[in-house]
VORO-252507 format. One line per 3 residues: number of its first residue (from 1); their letters; for each residue x, y, z of C-alpha. Coordinates in steps of 0.5 Angstrom, whole numbers, plus 500, padded with zeros to 3 digits. Example, Ala and Ser with C-alpha at 12.3 -4.5 7.8 and 13.67 -1.06 7.14 Angstrom:
% residues 2
1> as> 525/491/516  527/498/514
This chain:
% residues 669
1> xxx> 640/248/652  641/247/660  635/251/661
4> xxx> 631/247/656  633/240/660  631/243/666
7> xxx> 624/245/664  624/238/661  626/234/667
10> xxx> 621/239/671  615/237/666  617/230/667
13> xxx> 617/230/674  610/234/674  607/229/669
16> xxx> 610/223/673  606/226/680  600/227/676
19> xxx> 600/220/674  602/217/681  596/221/683
22> xxx> 591/218/678  593/211/680  592/212/687
25> xxx> 586/208/690  580/213/690  579/211/698
28> xxx> 586/215/699  583/221/696  578/225/700
31> xxx> 571/223/700  566/228/700  559/227/704
34> xxx> 554/226/699  547/228/702  543/227/695
37> xxx> 539/220/696  538/217/690  544/219/687
40> xxx> 550/215/689  557/218/686  562/215/682
43> xxx> 567/216/688  562/212/693  561/207/687
46> xxx> 568/205/686  571/206/693  574/199/695
49> xxx> 576/201/702  575/207/707  582/210/709
52> xxx> 580/212/716  578/205/718  582/200/713
55> xxx> 579/194/716  572/196/716  567/191/713
58> xxx> 562/197/711  561/204/712  555/209/713
61> xxx> 556/214/707  550/218/710  546/218/715
64> xxx> 540/223/717  535/224/722  530/229/722
67> xxx> 525/229/728  519/234/728  512/235/730
70> xxx> 505/235/727  498/235/728  493/230/725
73> xxx> 486/228/727  486/233/733  492/230/736
76> xxx> 500/231/736  504/226/732  512/226/733
79> xxx> 515/225/726  522/222/725  525/221/718
82> xxx> 531/217/717  535/216/711  541/211/711
85> xxx> 546/210/705  552/204/706  557/202/702
88> xxx> 559/195/703  567/194/703  567/186/705
91> xxx> 563/180/705  561/181/712  558/188/710
94> xxx> 553/185/707  549/183/713  548/191/714
97> xxx> 543/190/709  538/186/714  535/191/717
100> xxx> 530/191/723  527/198/726  524/198/733
103> xxx> 517/201/734  512/201/739  505/197/739
106> xxx> 499/200/742  497/194/746  501/196/752
109> xxx> 502/203/752  495/205/753  493/207/746
112> xxx> 500/210/744  503/207/738  508/208/733
115> xxx> 507/206/725  513/205/720  511/209/713
118> xxx> 514/210/707  519/205/707  524/204/701
121> xxx> 530/201/700  535/201/693  541/197/692
124> xxx> 546/200/687  551/196/683  556/197/677
127> xxx> 555/192/672  559/192/666  561/199/667
130> xxx> 553/201/668  549/203/674  544/198/676
133> xxx> 539/200/681  535/194/684  529/196/689
136> xxx> 526/193/695  519/190/693  514/189/699
139> xxx> 515/181/699  522/183/702  519/186/709
142> xxx> 515/183/714  513/185/721  515/181/728
145> xxx> 512/182/734  517/182/740  512/182/746
148> xxx> 506/186/747  510/193/748  515/192/742
151> xxx> 515/191/734  520/190/729  519/192/722
154> xxx> 524/188/718  527/188/711  533/186/707
157> xxx> 535/190/701  536/186/695  542/184/691
160> xxx> 547/187/696  554/184/695  561/187/696
163> xxx> 562/194/692  554/195/693  552/202/695
166> xxx> 545/201/698  540/206/701  534/206/705
169> xxx> 529/211/708  523/211/712  518/215/717
172> xxx> 516/213/724  510/217/726  509/216/734
175> xxx> 503/218/738  508/217/744  509/224/742
178> xxx> 512/226/749  518/221/748  523/222/743
181> xxx> 528/217/742  535/218/744  539/219/737
184> xxx> 546/215/736  551/218/732  555/212/732
187> xxx> 554/205/729  557/199/729  561/201/723
190> xxx> 564/207/721  560/213/719  563/218/714
193> xxx> 557/223/715  551/224/720  546/229/722
196> xxx> 540/230/727  535/236/726  530/236/732
199> xxx> 525/242/731  521/243/738  515/248/738
202> xxx> 516/252/744  510/249/747  514/243/748
205> xxx> 519/244/753  525/239/753  532/238/756
208> xxx> 536/237/750  543/234/752  549/232/747
211> xxx> 554/226/750  560/222/747  567/222/746
214> xxx> 567/225/739  566/232/737  559/234/734
217> xxx> 558/241/731  552/243/734  547/249/733
220> xxx> 541/252/736  537/257/732  530/260/733
223> xxx> 525/258/728  517/258/727  512/252/725
226> xxx> 505/252/723  500/247/724  493/246/721
229> xxx> 488/244/726  481/242/723  482/248/718
232> xxx> 485/253/723  492/255/722  496/255/729
235> xxx> 503/258/729  509/258/734  516/259/735
238> xxx> 520/253/735  527/251/737  531/248/732
241> xxx> 537/244/734  542/241/729  548/236/730
244> xxx> 553/234/725  558/229/726  564/227/720
247> xxx> 568/221/720  566/218/726  569/211/728
250> xxx> 565/205/729  562/203/735  566/197/737
253> xxx> 564/192/742  569/188/746  569/183/752
256> xxx> 570/189/757  564/193/756  557/191/757
259> xxx> 553/196/752  557/200/747  552/205/746
262> xxx> 552/208/753  559/211/751  557/213/744
265> xxx> 556/220/741  548/221/742  543/226/743
268> xxx> 538/225/749  531/229/750  527/229/756
271> xxx> 520/233/756  519/237/762  512/240/760
274> xxx> 507/242/755  505/249/756  500/251/750
277> xxx> 498/258/753  490/258/754  489/251/753
280> xxx> 494/246/756  499/245/761  501/238/763
283> xxx> 508/237/767  511/231/765  517/230/770
286> xxx> 517/223/772  519/220/779  520/213/781
289> xxx> 514/214/785  509/215/779  513/209/775
292> xxx> 511/205/781  504/207/781  503/206/774
295> xxx> 506/199/774  502/196/780  496/199/777
298> xxx> 498/195/771  494/188/770  500/185/767
301> xxx> 504/187/773  501/189/779  495/185/777
304> xxx> 499/179/776  502/180/783  496/180/787
307> xxx> 493/174/783  492/167/787  498/163/787
310> xxx> 497/158/781  502/153/785  498/153/791
313> xxx> 496/146/792  503/144/790  506/148/795
316> xxx> 502/146/800  504/138/799  511/140/799
319> xxx> 510/142/807  516/147/807  517/148/815
322> xxx> 513/155/817  519/156/821  525/155/816
325> xxx> 529/161/815  528/166/809  534/163/805
328> xxx> 531/156/806  524/158/804  526/162/798
331> xxx> 531/156/796  525/151/797  520/155/793
334> xxx> 525/156/787  526/149/786  519/147/787
337> xxx> 517/152/782  522/150/777  519/143/777
340> xxx> 513/145/774  515/151/770  521/152/765
343> xxx> 524/159/763  524/160/756  530/164/755
346> xxx> 527/171/755  527/177/759  520/181/760
349> xxx> 517/186/764  510/184/764  507/177/765
352> xxx> 502/173/761  496/169/764  498/164/770
355> xxx> 493/159/767  496/160/760  503/159/763
358> xxx> 501/153/767  498/150/761  504/151/757
361> xxx> 509/149/762  514/155/761  515/162/760
364> xxx> 519/169/761  523/170/767  517/175/769
367> xxx> 512/170/768  516/165/773  518/171/777
370> xxx> 511/173/778  509/166/780  515/166/785
373> xxx> 512/172/788  505/169/789  509/163/793
376> xxx> 513/167/797  507/171/799  503/165/801
379> xxx> 510/162/805  509/168/809  515/172/806
382> xxx> 515/179/804  518/180/797  518/185/792
385> xxx> 519/186/784  526/190/783  525/193/776
388> xxx> 531/194/772  534/195/765  538/189/762
391> xxx> 546/191/762  546/189/755  541/194/753
394> xxx> 545/200/756  544/204/763  537/206/765
397> xxx> 537/214/765  536/215/772  535/223/771
400> xxx> 529/222/767  526/214/769  521/212/764
403> xxx> 517/205/764  519/205/757  527/204/759
406> xxx> 525/198/763  526/191/761  525/186/766
409> xxx> 525/185/774  528/180/779  525/178/786
412> xxx> 527/181/792  526/177/799  526/181/805
415> xxx> 530/176/810  530/182/815  529/189/815
418> xxx> 536/190/813  538/184/809  534/183/802
421> xxx> 536/176/798  535/177/790  533/171/786
424> xxx> 531/171/778  528/165/775  533/166/769
427> xxx> 538/164/774  538/156/772  546/156/773
430> xxx> 546/161/779  543/161/786  540/166/791
433> xxx> 544/172/790  548/169/784  544/173/779
436> xxx> 546/172/771  551/178/770  546/182/765
439> xxx> 542/183/771  547/186/775  546/193/774
442> xxx> 548/198/779  541/202/780  535/198/780
445> xxx> 528/200/783  525/196/789  517/197/788
448> xxx> 512/196/794  505/195/793  503/202/794
451> xxx> 508/204/788  513/207/793  520/204/794
454> xxx> 528/205/794  534/204/790  539/198/790
457> xxx> 545/196/787  545/189/785  552/189/783
460> xxx> 554/189/791  550/182/791  554/178/787
463> xxx> 561/176/786  566/170/784  571/167/789
466> xxx> 575/161/785  580/157/789  585/153/786
469> xxx> 590/148/790  595/144/785  600/139/787
472> xxx> 605/137/781  611/132/781  617/134/776
475> xxx> 621/129/774  628/129/771  626/128/764
478> xxx> 621/134/765  615/130/765  610/133/770
481> xxx> 604/129/773  599/133/777  593/134/781
484> xxx> 588/140/782  582/141/786  578/148/783
487> xxx> 573/150/787  568/156/784  563/160/789
490> xxx> 558/165/787  558/168/780  564/164/779
493> xxx> 560/157/780  555/160/775  560/162/770
496> xxx> 563/155/770  556/151/769  555/156/763
499> xxx> 561/154/760  560/147/761  553/147/758
502> xxx> 556/151/752  560/145/750  557/140/745
505> xxx> 559/135/751  563/133/757  569/131/752
508> xxx> 568/138/749  569/141/755  575/137/758
511> xxx> 578/139/751  577/146/752  580/146/759
514> xxx> 586/142/757  587/148/752  586/154/757
517> xxx> 591/151/762  596/148/757  595/141/760
520> xxx> 593/134/758  587/132/762  588/125/764
523> xxx> 581/125/769  576/130/770  570/130/775
526> xxx> 565/136/777  561/136/783  555/141/784
529> xxx> 554/141/776  547/140/776  545/143/783
532> xxx> 542/149/785  547/151/790  553/157/790
535> xxx> 559/152/789  562/148/784  568/143/785
538> xxx> 573/140/780  578/135/781  583/134/775
541> xxx> 589/129/774  594/132/769  600/131/765
544> xxx> 605/137/762  612/138/760  618/142/762
547> xxx> 624/143/757  630/139/760  637/138/758
550> xxx> 642/134/761  643/138/767  638/143/767
553> xxx> 630/144/767  627/150/765  620/150/768
556> xxx> 614/155/768  611/154/775  605/158/773
559> xxx> 601/152/770  594/155/773  594/163/772
562> xxx> 589/169/772  591/171/765  595/168/759
565> xxx> 596/175/755  594/182/757  587/183/755
568> xxx> 588/191/753  594/191/748  591/197/744
571> xxx> 595/204/746  589/208/747  582/207/749
574> xxx> 576/212/749  571/208/753  571/205/760
577> xxx> 573/198/762  567/194/765  568/188/769
580> xxx> 561/183/770  562/183/778  568/183/783
583> xxx> 572/177/783  577/174/787  582/168/785
586> xxx> 587/165/789  592/159/786  596/155/791
589> xxx> 601/150/787  606/146/790  612/143/786
592> xxx> 616/137/788  623/137/785  626/131/782
595> xxx> 631/128/786  638/131/785  636/138/783
598> xxx> 636/145/786  633/152/784  638/156/780
601> xxx> 634/161/778  627/163/781  622/169/779
604> xxx> 622/174/784  616/176/788  611/181/785
607> xxx> 606/185/789  601/190/784  596/195/785
610> xxx> 593/200/781  593/207/784  585/207/785
613> xxx> 586/199/788  581/197/783  586/191/781
616> xxx> 591/187/786  595/182/784  601/178/788
619> xxx> 605/173/785  610/169/791  615/164/789
622> xxx> 618/160/795  623/155/793  625/150/799
625> xxx> 629/143/799  626/139/794  620/143/793
628> xxx> 617/150/790  611/153/793  607/158/788
631> xxx> 602/163/790  598/167/786  592/172/788
634> xxx> 588/176/783  583/181/786  578/185/782
637> xxx> 574/190/787  571/195/782  567/193/776
640> xxx> 567/200/773  574/203/771  574/210/767
643> xxx> 578/211/761  582/216/764  585/210/768
646> xxx> 587/206/762  594/206/762  595/204/769
649> xxx> 590/198/768  594/196/761  601/197/765
652> xxx> 598/193/770  596/187/766  603/188/762
655> xxx> 607/187/768  603/181/771  603/177/764
658> xxx> 611/178/764  612/176/771  607/169/769
661> xxx> 612/168/763  618/167/767  621/161/769
664> xxx> 624/157/774  631/154/772  633/148/776
667> xxx> 640/145/776  643/138/777  647/138/783
């Protein structure tokens, strides 16, 4: 009887555990990758969260890319087949049903162009226990021209809502067969399964490299491929590369990274040469000299530089002194340019016709920069285009530079053999050597008229300096009356001007300043807001309040501070930290105490420095008779800090913010 009861108890426990497993949400169980497109599984349709990332708005269930070669009409084509399946988990995940596929037009690529074919998209929803399929129709897709080099095929998958599984697939056919796009395994949402298969005939010799922080299973095998060339069968050995990633985290952006794809798991392929025995041999190894020559031979780049100055009459009428310095001439010419032409907010590499530009009165930064180059030449100055890739687009692969990776250029003016001034038509809030941060790349290329040139680090040209001088009068009831003058120099001035313009009006800007500093602003004046100059100055009167009792006042003396809280609360970080430019902040405060009070407790002085010297901070508090002096210095000298230094950076900010939250305690004497 006792054995029977024991068996019954074990049976009940087993049944209870089975019931518990059955009641567990599906996402807590293992979700196996489903590689069959057109057939979403019950597990995919019924999942409500993705357990490796419970906050994810959507998850890529399956993402496959196959790249291979074909021959058509006697020429090689590079074919790329893409298939994607996504599960929408939250309302924000519906945005991933709006898809843009970039590809090249043939206009600016000397006959090379790409086509998007076989585009299909389907949404799958469970309605009343039944699977409902909704296919995309042709009126839900369209083509957008970005510029003369780039196009977008855009579409929206229909009937996508929370709980939807949707798929899309397409093929990209490219005459630009000697360039293989970088394959990114990670996207902005987590990925359950991603695979990339690359088949390269032995005639095409590539360097294939995998980079990233997460593990991709990689295999390389020998295979064979067959081509039909006008009825003749060609066979050759091929190298098959295959990369597989599972449960890859989302590629997340933050304020301290410029382009997340710089650090994601990816595969790059660089063509060294094509060698078909007895038929073709061509070396595709690219140099900057070759790129420079291509650009200067292009009618929409070098041709624009060589053309006549469209503002020649206006420049002559301005009568800029011939003996003025290179700096003064550059400033005067830029201001003259901006009187006649406006920047349209776009960054380009190639320009449009000067006649159309002058007629329309606006253009891209490239359009305006070409005119500025013409003006500088007519003023007797030596100036060059400095080509680059925008920081927001990712780093330029300087081991194998290509025109395709370039996105824009700035203007370099030779003030002397050793000193080059930098300016760009998009620097509406900046100045000479004060460029928008997205242009501050660590490697750019100066292009001379013959195609030669040299590399420059644009990050060394710009920096921010901010000086805060603050006077405060503390009363016995804890009320504070203060005046502060803040002087912004360089990129600090550019950033402050932009912040001002981003608000609805001056009232909105003042409110944001009050909130940022935790004060009530009584009056506010800004000098240099609309000037083309390297400086902005703000004068502020304000009130604030400290906690007071009958005989004590508890005052935080750091009203103006470099940080309120640590920007790096996460325990770990697997990508570097990127600052926009070097910066130096100095804050000096003088706090006059109410009569009859003296300092009982005061924060100790603090000197901080990261091991590599990238960040330094000094917090000094100097109590004296009737007054307390406070000084804070915070400097950032290195703009790129590797993830291996993250813990030191995190500790630096935690220590600094803790210090800036300490109080001065005053007692009534």
